[in-house]
N, C-alpha and C positions, 0 to 999 in steps of 0.2 A: 604469459609464466616465466616467473626465474626458474632456473632449471633446478635441481634436488636430484641429489644422490638417494641411493637405496639405502643407504645408511643413514642417512638426517628419516627417511621416512620411518623406518626401525626406530631411532632416539625419539622422535616424536610420539610414537604411539607404544611406545613402551615393549613393542613386539619382537620376534624374532624373525629373520632373513631361512627361508628355506632354499636349499639351492642356490645360496650364493653368489653374485658375480658383479662387477662391477656394470650396474647400470644407470643412467641417466635419467630423470623425469622430466620431462616440460608438458606435461599434461594429464589433467586429471578427472578422471570421467566417471558417471554413475551411472547411462547407458552405454549399454555395451550395442547400439549402434552407434556412437559417434568416438569411433576408434581410431588414431594414430598412430604414426610411430613413436617411442618416447612416452606413452600412455600409461597411466596407473590406471587400471582399472577398481576401483572400488564398489562391490557388491554390497544393495542394502538389503536387508532384512524387513518389509513392509508388511503390513495384516494380509496385501493376498498374493504377494509374490516374494521370493527370495530369491536375492540377484546372483545367488551363489549358482543359481540352476545356469547362468549365463556366462561363465566363467570360461567355459572350453570355446565357448563362440568368439567370446573377446580375444582370447588368445591366437585362435586363429584369423582371425581379423587385425592380428600384430599389435596386440599389446605387449609392451616391454615386460610387466610385472604386474601382480595384483594384490589386493588386499585381503585376507580370508578369516572366519571365525572358527571356519572349518579345517582339519587336515585334509589335505589334497593331495591324490595320485599322480603328479605330474613331474617334467622335468623343468616346467618353466619358474622362474625366481616367483615368489612370493615372500610377505611378510604375515604372520599370523600374530593375531589378534584374539581378546576378550571381544569387542564388538565392533563391528564395521561401522557401523555409523559413529560412534564414539570417537573412530581411529581418524573420523573423514572430519571431524571438528579438532582436534589434537593436531593434524597436518597442518590446516587451516590456519590455529592461533599461534605454531612455530612460522607459519608464512609469510602471517601476518608482522610478525614480529621485527623479519629481516628488514622492512622498511620503514625508515622516519619519515612520516606524512602526517597529513592532516585528518582523520577519520572522524568525518559524520554520522553519527546514527539518531532514527528517527521512525518514531513510531509512535501511537496513538489510537483510539478508538476508531475514530474517520480523520481522511486525507493525509492519510502517511503518504502513501502513493503519488500522490499532485503536490506536494512537500517534496518528497525528495527529489522528482524530477525537476521543481522549480532551485531546489536548491542547488542540484547539479548543474543547471542551466547558469544559473549566478556564475556559481564558482568557475566554472569553464571559459567565462570571460577571459579569467587570470591566468589560471590552472590545468593543467592536461588532468582530468576530470571523470574515475569512474564511476558506475552509480549502479545498484540492483536493477536488474533486468527483469520485468514483468513481474512476477508474484513470488521470484527468490527469494523470499524473506521468512523463511524458515530454518530448521536445522540442520538441512539438507541445503536448501539455496542459497543460506548465507556463503556457509564456506566455497562454496561455488563461486560464488561472485568473490570472494574474495582472492580467490586463483586468478583472477582476470587483471590481479596489480602486477604491474613488472617495473621493469627501469626506468620506463618513462613515465609513470604518472606520481603525478604531483598533490594530489587528492581525490577520496574515497567518502562516498554518501552510500549507505549503507541502512535500508527499508528493516527493521524487526519486527514482527508478528507473534503473534503470542493468544495463545487461550486455555494458559495453566499458569500455576505462580513456578518461577524457577525458569521459565521458558529463557525469559528475558537476559535473567544473570548467564543463563548457557551461552548466549548470541554474544552478549557483550564481554565476555572471556576472551572470546574470539576476534571479536574486533574490536576492543582495544582504542575505544574511541575518545578523543578530546572536545568534542563537542556533541554534547545529546538535547536532541529535539524532542517533546513531547506533543502533539497539536493538541488534544483532547482527550478528555474520560467519560465516556457515554455509557454504553449497555451491553454493546458487545459481547459475545462472549459470557454475559454477566449468569448463565446456568451454569459455567463452571467454578465461576468465583464469586458468587454468594451475592454480592453489593458491589454499588459503584467505588464506596471505600475500598472492598476487595481489589476491582480494576483499576484504581490510584496507588495503592501497593505493586501492583505485577507492573503497573507501567514504570514506577518508580525503583522497580530493579535495575535500570541502565543507569542511574548513578552510579552504580558501585563498581562498575570498570572503569571509570571515566581517571583520569590522568590528573596525579594534585592539584595543576591547576585547570582542570578540563571546565568545560563551561556551559551550564543548564539553559536552556532557551524556554521558556513556557508561554504557552496561550492565557496571559493575562484575563481574558471573555469566559474563558472555562470555570465554572462555578465551582472545582473541584482543585485544578491546577492551583485556581487564586488563593487556595488556603493554604499555599505551601509561599507566601510572600515572605512571612515573618521566620518559619522555619529554612529558608533554603535564602538566606538576606543577598547572597551573589548571584542568584538566579537573573537573567534577563528577560523581562516579558513583553509580549506584544498583544498587538489587538487591535481593535478600531477605537477603544476606550480610549483618553490622553492620560489618562494615569497610567499607563504601560510607557515602557520607557521607550518603544517605539510603536506608532500607532498611523492609522490612517484618517484623512478627513478629505475635504473638496471629495466626494466620492462621486461620479457620476456613470449610470447603467446606460453605456451607449446604446448595447443591440444585445441580442441571448448570446454573443464571444465574443463582447468588447466593453470594455469597464475602463473608466480612466479616474485615477483615485493618485493625493496627495502622499506619500511618504516621509514621515517627520520623528525625527529624532536628533537629540544632543544639540537642540538649536539649527541645524540642516531640513532642509525641506524640496524635497523635487518631484517632477509628477511623473508618474508613468499612466503607459496606455497597457492594458494585459488582452492576452487573447482568451479570453475566458470572462463567464460573468457569474454574480454571486457575491455574495458577506462571505460566506466561507473558503472562496476562490482568493477573495483579498487578504484574509487570515492566512493562509498560505503563501503565497506572497511574500506579506511579512515577517513570517518564519522565515523563509528564504534570504530576505533580505538582510534579517536580524543575524542570520550564520555569515554573509557579507561580509557585515561590518565588523564581525568581533575577527574574521580572518583576515582584517586589514584591507576590504575594496571599500573604493568610495561609494558615495553615492550613484555618480556617472556610469560607474560599472555594474551597480545594481540595478538602475533602469534598463542598461541595455540587456541583462540577463534575463531579467521577469519579460520584458518585450519580445525575449527569443523564443519563450516556452511557448511551446505547441501542447494541449493536453491530450493526455494518452488514450487508445483507443477505449471505446463503451466510459466512456466519463465522460459527460456533458458534453458530449460532439454533439455538433449542430448538423444535420439532415437535410437537405431541402429536396423535395422531391416536387412533380408538377402538383400535389393534391397537397401536402400536411407540409410543415416543419417536423422534425422530429426532431425532441431532444433524447439522446440517445446515451442513457447513464445505468446501464446494464451490467456493470460489474459485478458490485455489490450493493448492499443495502443495508441498513440499518436507521432506526429511526430520528435520529438527528439530521444523516445522510440523505433520506426522504425529504423531511421538512427543507433541508436547504435545496432541493430541487425543486420543489411547491413554491419555494419562493422565487425562485429564480422567474419560474412560467408564470406566477400570478404578477408578475409585473410587465410585461408584454402585452401588448395590443391584438385583441381580435379573438375570436373563440380558445378557450383554455381546455382540455385534457390531460387527463393523469391517467394512465394505463398502472397500475401497482398490483404487483404479487407479495408473496412472503420473503417475510424477516428474518434470518435464522436466527438459532441458536442464542434466542431473548431469555431462556427458562418457562417457570413458570407461570411470567406474569405476560408471558406472551399477548395472548390475547387485547389485554389490557393496553402496550402498547401500539397493538395495530387498530385499537378503536380509535386511542390518540390519535395517531397519525391520520385517520378517517374522519374526524372530529377538525384537525388542524386545516384538512384542505378542503372541509365546508366552508369553515370562517376564511380561508380566504377567498372565496366567492370562486373557487374552479368550476368552469360551467359544468364539463363531463369528468366522470370519477370512474372507472371499470375497472373493478378489484376480481382478479382473476385467480386460483388457487382453493387452498384449504378451508376448513372453519375458524383459521385465524382473518385469513383475508375475506371472510362471509362476514365477519365482528366489522371491518375496517368499512364494509358497506353499508353497514345497517347504520353504525356510528356514522357516516354521513349520512344519512338519509335522516336520522334521527335528528343531527345538528341542524338542518335545512336547505342541506344542497337537494335540487330538481332534479338531475339528471344523475342518475345513479346505476350504475348495470352489475351484475356479479355473475360470473362464471364460475365453475370446475376446472374448466381445461381451456387450453388456446385454441384448441380445434374448434368447442362451442365460439367462443372472442370471433374467429376471423369467419365462423358463418353466420355473423349478425355484426359484421364489423361495419354494415353500409349503413346501420340505423345507429351507431354510437358516434360516429365520426363523419364531419364535412368537409367538403372541398375548403382551404384555406385556415382549418386547426391548425393547431402549435401544438403538438401533443407530446409529452415528457413519459417515458417509458423505463421502470425501476423496480428492483427485487432482489434478494438476494442472488448469488451467484447461481446455486443451486434450480434456482428455479428457470432457468435458461431463458429469459425473455430477451437475449439477443434473437432468438426464432422468431418474435414477436417485431423486432425493429424490422428484420431480411423480410417478415411477411409482407409487412405493406410498405417497406421498397417494390419486392416485388409486383404486390396488387396496385402500385400506384399505375 
């Protein structure tokens, strides 16, 4: 992090310095356990915890100063503000303005984390690139990611998550991107946004903060985003179809974790081998290729970047055990991503099993979305469908049965599943494990590996 003075912090937040001294800030933390010399501690007021309770601990551990929305009886330097969370964002927005580098913002209902990682892999071929780590994609995480920019940074790729209107606008004002990527518009968070049209509107908030010559990169295969072809004539579209500015052809699925395809754009073509499988992963790679091309990289550099990509933990990770081949895709789930995982599973040889759990934040039609996934799995001919969870998941199992699936199991708890696992799975099975993060289905992956 580039050093900031306490006066710069106060100016950025509109706050008042208390016990003013000449202090230099070289690190900003919202975690009182991560304090070192020259750290500014920012206490966040959350639903369960108020970070102000940890101010004394942070100061005791060496924090140079802190932010507070309460007056504190202390000799330490602090900046008094109206709202510490907003102050964090304001500091990040000011800090971002100190750097003249290309910033790529990525959002979408599914695939944004993988797309972000692929874009970073491509840009890293030429530029010293930072990216959002883990799930630091909200009003707390994005500012903290921005603070990782320093004098050596040549490009940044920032993921933006949301579940309400206005959140992408807020993040965009901090990130100030020159390139905006929207991977797709599905039904994630539809309970808060009302409809897919509402989700599209919320995702398009990403355009508000683009520079005047900014680039909009959109998935042309998404029915909602394709509606923007006339409204956004300068947008650059990618996808599997040849009607896009950049598209894929000659697709060959080599294995569960290897795919070969050709990237075609502007009369050029190059063949790449990606360390992942599925058409959804190809689209993510095309988004990365589109960003690379718009930022001046050649197809050879783009190929090198895509081929260096390795999927993040719990995202279509292939685990081979003595008994099973496991596709661990337990980081999160929605109807689009579950169907994409099932598509990959359906292409493999041998007996195929899908262990599926609840998809959260789908609103009043949640049961119907679960039923649709159950029917989809049955139509693909998945040999074993095992649903674990609440009534929505039971509806998934019933829909799969009514659609003609022969081996369908339903259990309310993971404990029941493991008590019956021997009659569900067989040696040699390929097993997809998929559910929303809140279902903690990584416990199923861990259990199958241990019981192997």
